[in-house]
C-alpha positions as semicolon CSV with decimal commas, in nm:
position;residue;x (nm);y (nm);z (nm)
1;X;-9,882;-0,577;11,598
2;X;-9,906;-0,370;11,282
3;X;-9,856;-0,506;10,935
4;X;-9,782;-0,324;10,600
5;X;-9,973;-0,456;10,307
6;X;-9,768;-0,257;10,056
7;X;-9,443;-0,458;10,100
8;X;-9,550;-0,824;10,082
9;X;-9,202;-0,939;10,188
10;X;-9,250;-0,759;10,531
11;X;-9,559;-0,944;10,604
12;X;-9,535;-1,274;10,415
13;X;-9,623;-1,573;10,613
14;X;-9,339;-1,803;10,718
15;X;-9,270;-2,131;10,847
16;X;-9,264;-2,148;11,223
17;X;-9,434;-1,811;11,272
18;X;-9,591;-1,791;11,620
19;X;-9,864;-1,570;11,741
20;X;-9,976;-1,487;12,101
21;X;-10,372;-1,543;12,019
22;X;-10,597;-1,697;11,739
23;X;-10,709;-1,321;11,696
24;X;-10,354;-1,214;11,624
25;X;-10,308;-1,485;11,372
26;X;-10,621;-1,409;11,197
27;X;-10,536;-1,036;11,190
28;X;-10,200;-1,118;11,044
29;X;-10,339;-1,345;10,767
30;X;-10,633;-1,103;10,691
31;X;-10,384;-0,812;10,634
32;X;-10,166;-1,024;10,418
33;X;-10,476;-1,133;10,225
34;X;-10,623;-0,791;10,172
35;X;-10,268;-0,685;10,024
36;X;-10,280;-1,003;9,782
37;X;-10,647;-0,943;9,673
38;X;-10,801;-1,243;9,858
39;X;-10,972;-1,299;10,190
40;X;-10,979;-1,528;10,478
41;X;-11,253;-1,663;10,698
42;X;-11,256;-1,759;11,066
């Protein structure tokens, strides 16, 4: 799964989002965070 950080609406987190794995969830939020100048930790 790829995420574009240039367009925050395309990768904005939403209610009831589901991911296949914990790593997929982390990767999504990490990509989102980088596009909004903050970071996440596991």
